[in-house]
N, C-alpha and C positions, 0 to 999 in steps of 0.2 A: 058607256064606252066613248073614249075620245076619238074624234075623227081627225084624219091627217091627209094632207095632199102634198105630194112631192113633185116639184117642177125642176127640170134640168135646164142649165144654161145652154142657149143655142147660138147666140151671136150678140153683137152690139147694134143698137138702133141709134142712128145719128139724126138729130134735128138741129136747126139753127139758122144763122144768117150768113149769106155769102157777100163778100166785098167784091164789087164788079166795076168794070169800066164800060159804060154804055157806048153804043155806036155814036161817033161824033165826039167822044172824049168826056172828060169829067170823071166823077166818082159817084157811086151809089151803092146801096145795099138792097138785098132782096131775101125774103124768107125762102129757104131751100125746100125742095121736096125731100122728105126723109128718105134715108137709105140704110142698108144693113152693111156691116163690116165684120170680118172675122178677127181683125186685129186693130189696134189703135195707133199703128205706126203712121207717121206723117205721110209717107209715100202713099199708103192705101187711102187715107182720108182725102189727100189732095187729088187723087185720081177719081174720086166719087163726088166731091162737092159740085153743086150745080146751081143753075139760075132758074130753076122751076119751069124750064121751057120758055122763058121769056125771050131769050136771044140777046146776047150782049157781045161786045168786042172781045172782052176777056174776063175771066174769073180769077181774081187775085189771091183770094184766101177766104177763110170762113171762121166764124166763131161757132163751134160745135158743142151742142149739149148732148152728152153721151149717156145712153141708158143701157143697162144690162138687160138682155131679153131672155126671159125664162119662159119658153114655150108660149109667147104672146103676152106675158105679164112683164111690164117694164119697171125697172128700178133705176132711178137716177144715180149715176156714178160720179160724173164731174163735167166741167166745161173745159174745152181745150181750144186754143187758137192755133190755126195752121195757115201758112202762107203769109201774104202781106195784108194787114188789116189797117184801114185808114182810121183816123181819129173820129170821123163822122160815123163810120160803121160801129165803132166801139161805143160812141155816145148813144146811137140808136139802140143798140143791144142793152145798154144800161138804163134805158128809159129816160134819157136826157133830152129827147125830142118830143 
């Protein structure tokens, strides 16, 4: 007899890199703490992007790797850029550093 497991979609899990302005100016990027989202609207993502608790002057945007969460099992969906992303953050994300 064939076994089968059924998992239901719960939400999206977001991982990625935040584009930040450190205290004192300049530009940098930092790996975010992952977070959950119910939708992929820019407004929701922008409200949840973070600096992993590092502490910066501002969080400008992020490159978000989006996963569909099926009761704890993650399936990659797509990458989405939200907010302002500097060229250096884009280069870092693409492995050019």
